[in-house]
N, C-alpha and C positions, 0 to 999 in steps of 0.2 A: 305549573309547568307540565308539559305533555310527557307521556311515558318515554318516548324517544327524544333525546335532546339533539338539536341541530346546532352547528357551530355559529351561524348568524344569531341564533337565539341566545347563545352563551355570550357572544360579544356585546350584546345589548345590556347584559347584567353588570352590576357594579362588582368591584373586587370583594367587598364584604359579602354580597349575596353568593358569589361563586364559592368563597371559602365555606360558607354555611352549607351550601349544597354538597360540596365535597365531603364535609364532615358527616352529613346525614347519609350520603351514599356509602361512605366507608363503614358506618355503623350497620347499615343494611347488609353490606357484603360480608361483614364479620359474622352476622347472625346466619346468613345463608351458608357460609362456609362451614360453620359448626353443624348446621342442619345436614349438609351434604356428607360430612364426615360421619355423622351419626346415622346416616341413611334414612333420615326422616324427610329430607328435601329431595325431590325427584328432578327438578328442573335445573339441570346444569347449564343450559343455554342462557337462561335468565341471569344466572350468576356471572357468566362470561360477558353478557351485555352490560351489566352494571359496572364491571371492571373497566370495560372500554369507555363507558360514559365518564367514569372518574378520570381516566387518562385524557379524554377530550377536554374536560374541565380544567385539569391541571395545565394542559398545553395552552389553553386560552389565558389562564391566569398568569402563566410565565411570560406570555407575550405582551402583557400590559406594561406600561411605563414603570420604571423601577420604583418610583415613589409610592405607587399604589399597590404594588405586588408583594410587599413584605407581609409575610404570614403573621408574625407576632413581634412586638418589640422585644429586644433582647433584655433579659432580666439581669440586673446588676446584683452581685453578691454584697451583702452588708459588710461594712468595714469592721474588722475586729477591733477590740479596745487597744491592742498593741500597735496597730497600724492605722492610726488616724492621720488625716491630712495636715493637722496642725504641727505634729512632731516631725522635725527634719531628720533625715537619715544621715548618719555620719559615714564618710567614705572609709577611712582607715583610722584605727585608734592611734593615739600619739606613741604608744609603746612600740607598735609595729613599725612606725615610720623611722624611729631612731635606731632600731635594731639593725646591726650590721651583719652582713652575710659572712659566715665562717667558711673558709676553704680548707 
């Protein structure tokens, strides 16, 4: 890919390629940010350009159809031993059902 990213170029890329590029650019920006704060990096304009490219990529990624634009599948937490799908949950214990309200 060229140094400057154009929107038509981004639209030709697949969603996976876009996600990978966004990740790589974010890593680059993080390194540049640390360099700027430590005053070892002098080119602030390049840092700003990289951030704008990330924004462009995310905009194109969000404009894709919903089925292809999901970033990652949701992770399901493992079921604990006490909450398995096989054991039904009781609504109310029989002792509480029969207990009358005292006034």
